C-alpha positions as CSV (number, residue, x, y, z in Angstrom):
1,M,4.0,15.4,-6.7
2,N,3.8,11.8,-8.0
3,D,5.3,10.7,-11.3
4,V,2.6,8.2,-12.1
5,C,-1.0,7.7,-10.9
6,V,-2.8,4.5,-11.9
7,L,-6.6,4.2,-11.8
8,G,-7.3,0.5,-12.0
9,S,-8.4,-2.8,-10.7
10,F,-7.3,-5.2,-7.9
11,M,-7.6,-8.9,-8.7
12,K,-6.5,-11.8,-6.5
13,D,-5.3,-14.3,-9.2
14,L,-6.1,-17.9,-8.6
15,V,-4.0,-19.5,-11.3
16,A,-4.5,-23.0,-12.6
17,S,-2.0,-24.7,-15.0
18,A,-3.1,-27.4,-17.5
19,E,-1.8,-29.1,-20.6
20,R,-4.7,-27.6,-22.7
21,R,-8.0,-25.7,-22.3
22,P,-10.9,-27.9,-21.3
23,L,-13.6,-28.7,-23.9
24,P,-17.2,-27.5,-23.1
25,G,-18.6,-29.7,-20.4
26,E,-15.3,-31.4,-19.7
27,T,-13.5,-31.7,-16.3
28,L,-9.8,-31.6,-16.8
29,H,-7.0,-32.5,-14.4
30,G,-4.7,-29.5,-13.9
31,T,-1.0,-29.6,-13.5
32,G,-0.5,-26.9,-11.0
33,F,-2.1,-24.2,-8.8
34,A,-0.9,-20.9,-7.4
35,E,-2.2,-17.6,-5.9
36,F,-0.9,-14.2,-6.9
37,L,-1.8,-10.6,-6.5
38,G,-2.7,-8.9,-9.7
39,G,-5.3,-6.8,-11.6
40,K,-4.3,-4.4,-14.3
41,G,-4.2,-1.4,-12.0
42,V,-2.0,-3.1,-9.4
43,N,0.3,-4.7,-12.0
44,Q,0.9,-1.4,-13.7
45,A,1.4,0.5,-10.4
46,I,4.0,-2.1,-9.2
47,A,5.8,-2.0,-12.5
48,A,6.0,1.8,-12.5
49,A,7.3,1.9,-8.9
50,R,9.9,-0.7,-9.7
51,M,11.1,1.5,-12.5
52,G,11.8,4.2,-9.9
53,A,8.6,6.3,-10.4
54,R,6.8,7.8,-7.5
55,T,3.5,6.1,-7.9
56,A,0.0,6.2,-6.5
57,I,-3.0,4.0,-7.2
58,V,-6.7,4.8,-7.1
59,G,-9.3,2.0,-6.8
60,T,-11.6,-0.1,-4.6
61,I,-10.9,-3.2,-2.6
62,G,-13.0,-5.2,-0.1
63,E,-12.6,-5.3,3.7
64,D,-11.2,-8.8,3.5
65,R,-8.0,-10.8,3.6
66,Y,-7.2,-10.2,-0.1
67,G,-7.6,-6.5,0.4
68,E,-5.1,-6.6,3.3
69,E,-2.6,-8.5,1.1
70,F,-2.9,-5.8,-1.6
71,L,-2.2,-3.0,0.9
72,E,0.9,-4.8,2.1
73,L,2.2,-5.5,-1.4
74,L,1.7,-2.0,-2.6
75,S,3.2,-0.4,0.5
76,S,6.2,-2.7,0.4
77,N,6.9,-1.5,-3.2
78,G,6.6,2.2,-2.3
79,V,3.2,2.8,-3.9
80,D,1.0,5.4,-2.3
81,T,-2.2,3.6,-1.1
82,S,-3.9,6.7,0.4
83,W,-6.5,6.9,-2.4
84,I,-7.8,3.3,-2.1
85,V,-11.4,3.0,-1.1
86,R,-12.4,-0.1,1.0
87,H,-15.9,-1.4,0.3
88,P,-17.7,-2.8,3.4
89,S,-19.7,-5.6,1.7
90,L,-18.2,-6.5,-1.6
91,G,-15.1,-8.7,-1.6
92,T,-11.8,-7.8,-3.4
93,G,-11.9,-8.7,-7.1
94,V,-10.6,-12.1,-8.3
95,G,-9.0,-13.3,-11.5
96,L,-9.0,-16.9,-12.7
97,P,-6.2,-17.4,-15.2
98,L,-5.5,-20.7,-17.0
99,V,-1.9,-21.0,-18.0
100,L,-0.8,-23.5,-20.7
101,P,2.7,-25.1,-21.1
102,D,3.9,-22.5,-23.6
103,G,3.1,-19.7,-21.2
104,G,-0.1,-18.6,-23.0
105,N,-3.1,-17.8,-20.9
106,S,-6.9,-17.2,-20.8
107,I,-8.4,-15.3,-17.9
108,I,-11.8,-14.9,-16.3
109,I,-12.2,-11.9,-14.0
110,V,-14.9,-11.3,-11.4
111,S,-14.9,-7.6,-10.5
112,R,-16.6,-7.6,-7.1
113,A,-15.4,-4.4,-5.3
114,N,-13.8,-3.1,-8.5
115,A,-17.2,-2.6,-10.0
116,A,-18.4,-0.4,-7.0
117,I,-16.0,2.5,-7.7
118,T,-18.0,5.6,-8.7
119,A,-17.3,8.9,-10.5
120,A,-17.6,10.5,-7.1
121,D,-14.8,8.3,-5.7
122,V,-12.6,9.4,-8.5
123,E,-13.5,13.1,-8.0
124,A,-12.5,12.7,-4.4
125,A,-9.0,11.5,-5.6
126,G,-8.8,14.5,-7.9
127,D,-5.7,16.0,-6.1
128,V,-3.5,13.0,-6.9
129,L,-4.9,12.7,-10.5
130,V,-4.1,16.3,-11.5
131,S,-0.8,16.5,-9.7
132,S,0.8,13.5,-11.3
133,K,2.9,13.6,-14.5
134,V,1.2,10.6,-16.1
135,L,-2.1,8.9,-15.5
136,S,-2.6,5.3,-16.6
137,V,-6.1,3.8,-17.0
138,Q,-7.6,0.5,-18.1
139,L,-11.1,-0.7,-18.7
140,E,-11.6,-3.2,-15.9
141,L,-13.5,-0.5,-13.9
142,P,-16.8,1.1,-14.7
143,V,-16.5,3.5,-17.6
144,E,-17.8,6.4,-15.6
145,A,-14.9,6.2,-13.3
146,S,-12.4,5.9,-16.1
147,H,-14.0,8.8,-18.0
148,T,-13.8,11.0,-14.9
149,A,-10.2,10.3,-14.2
150,L,-9.1,10.8,-17.8
151,R,-11.1,14.1,-18.0
152,L,-9.7,15.5,-14.8
153,A,-6.1,14.6,-15.7
154,S,-6.2,15.7,-19.3
155,T,-7.8,19.0,-18.4
156,A,-4.9,19.6,-16.0
157,G,-2.3,18.8,-18.7
158,V,-1.4,15.4,-17.3
159,T,-0.2,12.8,-20.0
160,T,-2.9,10.1,-20.2
161,I,-2.5,6.5,-21.2
162,L,-5.4,4.1,-21.9
163,T,-5.1,0.4,-22.1
164,P,-8.4,-0.7,-23.8
165,A,-8.6,-4.0,-22.0
166,P,-10.8,-5.9,-21.6
167,V,-11.8,-4.9,-25.1
168,G,-15.4,-4.3,-25.9
169,P,-17.6,-1.5,-27.1
170,I,-15.7,1.7,-26.4
171,D,-17.3,4.9,-25.2
172,H,-15.7,7.2,-27.7
173,S,-16.1,10.2,-25.5
174,L,-13.0,8.8,-23.8
175,A,-11.0,9.6,-26.9
176,A,-11.0,13.3,-26.2
177,Y,-9.0,12.8,-23.0
178,V,-6.5,10.1,-24.2
179,D,-3.0,11.0,-25.3
180,I,-1.5,7.5,-25.8
181,L,-3.5,4.3,-26.6
182,V,-1.8,1.0,-25.8
183,P,-3.8,-2.0,-27.2
184,N,-2.5,-5.4,-27.8
185,E,-2.9,-6.9,-31.3
186,V,-6.3,-8.5,-30.4
187,E,-7.6,-5.3,-29.0
188,A,-6.3,-3.2,-31.9
189,A,-8.0,-5.5,-34.4
190,A,-11.2,-5.4,-32.5
191,L,-11.2,-1.6,-32.3
192,T,-10.5,-1.1,-36.0
193,G,-11.9,-4.2,-37.8
194,L,-8.5,-4.6,-39.5
195,D,-6.0,-7.4,-39.6
196,C,-3.2,-6.8,-37.1
197,D,-0.6,-9.1,-38.7
198,D,3.0,-7.8,-39.4
199,S,2.0,-6.0,-42.6
200,G,-1.2,-4.6,-41.2
201,V,-0.2,-3.3,-37.9
202,P,1.1,0.1,-39.2
203,M,-2.2,0.8,-40.8
204,V,-4.1,-0.3,-37.6
205,A,-2.0,2.1,-35.5
206,R,-2.5,5.0,-38.0
207,K,-6.2,4.4,-38.1
208,L,-6.5,4.4,-34.3
209,A,-4.3,7.5,-34.0
210,E,-6.4,9.4,-36.5
211,E,-9.8,8.3,-35.2
212,W,-8.9,9.0,-31.6
213,D,-6.8,12.1,-32.4
214,L,-4.0,10.6,-30.3
215,R,-0.5,11.9,-29.6
216,G,0.7,8.3,-30.0
217,C,-0.4,4.7,-30.4
218,V,1.5,1.7,-29.2
219,V,0.4,-1.8,-30.4
220,T,1.9,-4.6,-28.3
221,L,2.5,-7.7,-30.3
222,G,3.6,-10.3,-27.7
223,S,6.5,-12.4,-29.0
224,R,6.7,-10.1,-32.1
225,G,7.6,-7.0,-30.1
226,A,5.7,-3.8,-30.4
227,F,4.8,-1.1,-33.0
228,V,5.0,2.6,-31.9
229,L,3.5,5.5,-33.7
230,D,4.5,8.9,-32.3
231,R,2.0,11.0,-34.2
232,A,3.2,14.2,-32.5
233,A,6.7,13.7,-33.8
234,G,5.6,12.2,-37.1
235,Y,7.6,9.1,-36.4
236,E,6.9,5.3,-36.3
237,E,9.0,2.3,-35.5
238,R,8.8,-1.4,-35.1
239,V,10.5,-2.5,-31.8
240,D,11.7,-6.1,-32.0
241,A,11.0,-8.7,-29.3
242,H,13.6,-10.0,-26.9
243,Q,14.4,-13.7,-26.8
244,V,13.7,-14.9,-23.3
245,A,12.7,-18.2,-21.6
246,T,9.0,-17.6,-21.3
247,V,7.2,-19.2,-18.3
248,D,4.0,-17.2,-17.8
249,T,2.7,-14.3,-19.9
250,V,0.2,-13.1,-17.3
251,G,0.9,-9.5,-16.5
252,A,3.4,-8.9,-19.3
253,G,1.2,-6.2,-20.9
254,D,0.8,-4.5,-17.6
255,A,4.6,-4.5,-16.9
256,F,4.9,-2.9,-20.4
257,C,2.3,-0.2,-19.6
258,G,3.6,0.6,-16.1
259,T,7.2,0.9,-17.4
260,L,5.9,3.1,-20.3
261,A,4.2,5.4,-17.9
262,A,7.3,5.6,-15.6
263,S,9.6,6.3,-18.6
264,L,7.4,9.0,-20.0
265,A,7.1,10.6,-16.5
266,G,10.9,10.6,-16.4
267,G,11.1,12.6,-19.6
268,A,11.8,9.9,-22.1
269,G,10.4,10.2,-25.7
270,L,7.7,7.8,-26.7
271,V,10.0,5.5,-28.8
272,D,12.6,5.3,-26.1
273,A,9.9,4.6,-23.5
274,V,8.5,1.8,-25.6
275,R,12.0,0.2,-26.0
276,L,12.4,0.0,-22.2
277,A,8.8,-1.1,-21.7
278,N,9.3,-3.8,-24.3
279,A,12.3,-5.1,-22.3
280,A,10.3,-5.0,-19.1
281,G,7.4,-6.9,-20.6
282,A,9.7,-9.6,-21.9
283,L,11.4,-10.0,-18.5
284,S,8.0,-10.3,-16.8
285,T,7.3,-13.5,-18.8
286,T,10.2,-15.2,-17.3
287,M,8.5,-15.3,-13.9
288,N,5.2,-16.6,-12.6
289,G,2.5,-14.3,-11.4
290,A,1.4,-10.8,-12.3
291,A,2.4,-8.0,-10.1
292,D,5.4,-9.9,-8.7
293,S,6.8,-10.5,-12.2
294,A,7.4,-6.9,-12.9
295,P,11.2,-6.4,-13.2
296,A,13.4,-3.8,-11.6
297,R,14.7,-0.9,-13.8
298,A,18.3,-2.2,-13.7
299,A,17.2,-5.6,-15.1
300,A,15.3,-4.0,-18.0
301,L,18.2,-1.7,-18.8
302,A,20.6,-4.7,-18.7
303,L,18.4,-6.6,-21.2
304,L,18.4,-3.5,-23.5
305,E,22.1,-3.2,-23.3
306,S,22.7,-6.9,-24.0
307,A,20.4,-6.8,-27.0
308,A,22.3,-3.8,-28.4
309,S,25.7,-5.3,-28.1
């Protein structure tokens, strides 16, 4: 049995750095370029594995060089790749992040093989979905695939986590199969139509928890930490951010979610799982890249301990 199964995307990140975002029609000289392996699914799977969770991933890659790179990375981190489908004609997905000097980023994604995954592909991976303790899903894949995975896992009693990113119109039939929703502040505001500032975030989390009938809602707030509502326990808490030397925020939310899934699978309560996830997300911003920036469990625990002392 796996601790964590991730249904998600594979994105080869081609990262440009610049002093600012270009204006419409403008060609702007960049300050740097790098290539990284990412995609929300891969990032979360690597993060969960580095937290010590037995982790599997379900998704689709191309029969190309990028696909081989993903298989090597995942295998080297102990992630089970048995359930990955290889598409014969579509290339592996690519992401095009633009990173600014303060670490902020904007990202364009081109799904390619990610968009080819079907509900039937997910059904074929049903054994790993229903035998894991936690399933983590995002919205970079076709909604039919996400819906099928959440339904299979939820029906089997698996704890399900949904990251509603990229945010857009949500198929609310998903809500019946989601235990824990993890939006960032932009996504939470888009889903509720409410302001997600410091005073508004508790109301946003409560509204989402009620409308989706959730066990819990965790709103990540970037440099302001996170807000966790454990509806099942009748408890909510603001988790403060950690002060770190931020280099690149790409993948921070995924490091958070992968760590959250691993902690829940290990038996932690939601608030304690969020505390560790918050530390992991902070540490990931101190390194460039997406999947490779996910920290080891020992590093996240050390940051928690230093913050408490």
